[in-house]
N, C-alpha and C positions, 0 to 999 in steps of 0.2 A: 627713475623708473624706466624700464626698457619696453619697447614695443614688440620685442621678440617673444614668440609664444613660449610658455613654460615647457621645460623638458618633460616628456612623459615616460622617461626611462624609469623602470622599476614599477610602473603602474599598469603595464600591459596585462590583459587577461589571457591566460593560457588558451591556446587555440582549441583545446579539447573542451573548454567550458564556454566558448562563444556560441551564440545562438546559431544553429545550422541554417545555411542559406541555400536557396535554389532547390529545396526539397519539393518535389511535385505535389500539388494538392490532390487529395484522393478523389476518385470519382464518386458519384452520388448513387445511393440506393433509393429508387423511387418508391414511395409509400402511398402516393395518391396524386391528385391533381386539383388545382385551384382555378376556378372560372371567374371572370370578371375582376374588378378592382375593389379592394376593401369589402368584399362580400356583396357588392352591388350587382343586382341582376335585373333584367327586364327593361322596359322602355324608359323607366325613370332615370336610368344612368346617363348623366351628362358629362362624365369624365373622359369619354372617348376610349375607355378601356373595357367596354362591355363585352367584347368578343375575345378578350385575352384568355388564353388557356396556358397555365404554367404548371409544370410538374412540381410536386412537393417531394423534396429529396432529403435524405439523411446522409451524412458523410460515410463513405465506405471505409473499411479498414485499410491502413497503410502497411505495406510489407517492409520488413527490415531489409537493409540497415536504414535507420532513421536519420543518422548524421550526428556527429559531435557527441555531447554528453548525454543525449537522449538514449543512445544505445546502452550507455553505462547504467542509466536509471532503469531502463526496461529489463536489462539482464539482472540487475540487483533485485528488482521487484519480483521477477520470476523465481529467483532463487529463494527469496524470503517467503514467497507463497508456498513453495515446495516444503521448506523447513517448518512452516506453520501447519502443514497438512491440508492446505486449500489449493493445491495445484489445479490450474484451470479456472481460478477465480476471475482472471481478466478475460473478457469475451473478445475484445478487439482493441487495437491501438489506432488512434487517428492523429496524424500530424497534418495540421492545416494552418496555413499562414504563419508558419514558424512557431506554432504552439503544439504541445502534445497533450492528448487526453486519453486516459485509460478507462475503458468501459468495463465496469465491474459488476459481477453478480451480487444482488442485494444481500444475500445471506452471508457474504464474506466481507462486506465493506468495513465492519468494525474491526475484524482481525487485520485486514490490510492497513487500516488507519494506524493501528498500533505499530505495525512493522515499519511503515513509512516514517513514523516519528523516531523510532528507537534504533533501527538498523544503521550501523556506522557508515555504510555505503550510500545511504539514502538521507537520513536526518532532515526530514521535512517537519520542522518543529512548530510551524505556525499554520493554523487554518485561518485564512484571512476572510473567508466568506462562504456561504452556501446559497446557491441560486436554484430556484424552481423554474421549470419550463413546462408548458402544456402543449403537446403535439396530438391533437385529436385524431389525426390520420394514422398515427403509429399504433395500430390496433394491438392491444395486449401490452403495450408499453407507452401508454398515453402520457404519463407523468414522469419527467426526468428531474433528477436532483444532481446538481453539479457542486463538487467540493473544490475550492481553490486553495492550493497548498504552496507554501514557500519554505525552501531550505535556506536558512540564514547561514548555515555552515558552508554550503557549496554555492550559494547565490543562484538558485534554480527555482523555477516555477513549473508546476504541473497541475493538471486537473484530474479528478476522478469523476466519472459520470455513471449514475445508476438509474435504470428505468424500472418503473413498477406499473402494473395495470391499474386502471381507474377504479375497478371494483375491489381491489385489494391493495390500497395505497399505504403499505406499511414498510418501514425500514428500521433497522437497528440504530439507536442513537450512538453517536461517537463522542458524546460529551465526556465520558470517562477518560478518553485519550486527549481530546481537545476541548478544554473548558470554554473556549471562544465559540463553540458550536451552540451554546445555550440559547442566545437570542436569535441566532440564524435559523436554528431548527424551529423555533416558535414562529418566526416570520414565514418560513416556508409552509408550515402547517396553517397559519392564518390565511395566507393568500392562495394556496393551492390545495389544501386539504390532505397533505401527506402527513401520516402519523409516524412519529419517531418513537418506537418502542424502547422503553427504558429511560426516557427523558424524565427528570424529577418533577417537572411542573410544566407540562405541555399545554399552555393556555394561549389565547390570542394575545398579540403584542401591540397591534395598532388598531384593529377594528374592535368595536364594542363586543363584549362577551356574548351578547345575544344576537349578533349579526348573522343573518341567514346566508349560507353559502360562502364561497371563497372567490373574491373579486378579481383575481388575476388569471383565472382560467378563461380560456377562449370561449367557452360555452356559457359564461356568466352573462345574464341579461344587462343591456345598457340601462342606465337610470341616472337620476340626478335631481337637482333642484333648479327652479328658474332663477336666473341671475339678472338683476336690474343694472343697467349701465346707461347713464346720460339720457334718462327718460325712456329708453327702450328696454325690452325684456328678451333675453336669450333663453329659449326653452331648453329643458334638459334633453339629452340625446334621444330618449325613448318617446319624446313628444314632437320631434322634428319631422320634416317631410320624409315619408317612407319611400324607399326605392323598390320594394318588393310587391 
């Protein structure tokens, strides 16, 4: 057995498919500001951050070229959008920390999902997850839904992100294209209240069916049950010392 490292000849990744490096992070679009720490305000704040004022920012769009294979994907997606009759479906592209996200208009997400899976230049065959995010300061776009896509053919990962208003939290389901979306759409509905139109059985998946509200939204009230531990009791968050 040799101590020499194994040869890597024949296993190199083509330079065009490597993750782009040194792509500058986009600037931020300020949508609000946050005061204090963890929502704490007033004289009850003992964290030392009571006077902290921090802008709430969303990533701004990145201008091409994006670098490496990302330009190939962006170009192929733009061409696929035009051929599908949904030119302009992508609102902006954000390259941040070596990852690319396409912000998509909600009415076109199902069409783009099918193109991303089937187009030979794209071939994103797997939807590995759907994430919900609540941005209360992003007025008119409070609820974001993020689709995580993997191309097993080209070994690439991208994200689609769609924003919907709190008062009209509806999106087309992509389950017809990606069956893996089934439980992920149910979870996003359960925790954030986003309704996926066309889902065959959009019911809660973790919370009880009669549970009030959607517990991962930032405006969901704190609550809980008291926990006994070694003779002491830890009260639920809504019964602990108030800072307001």
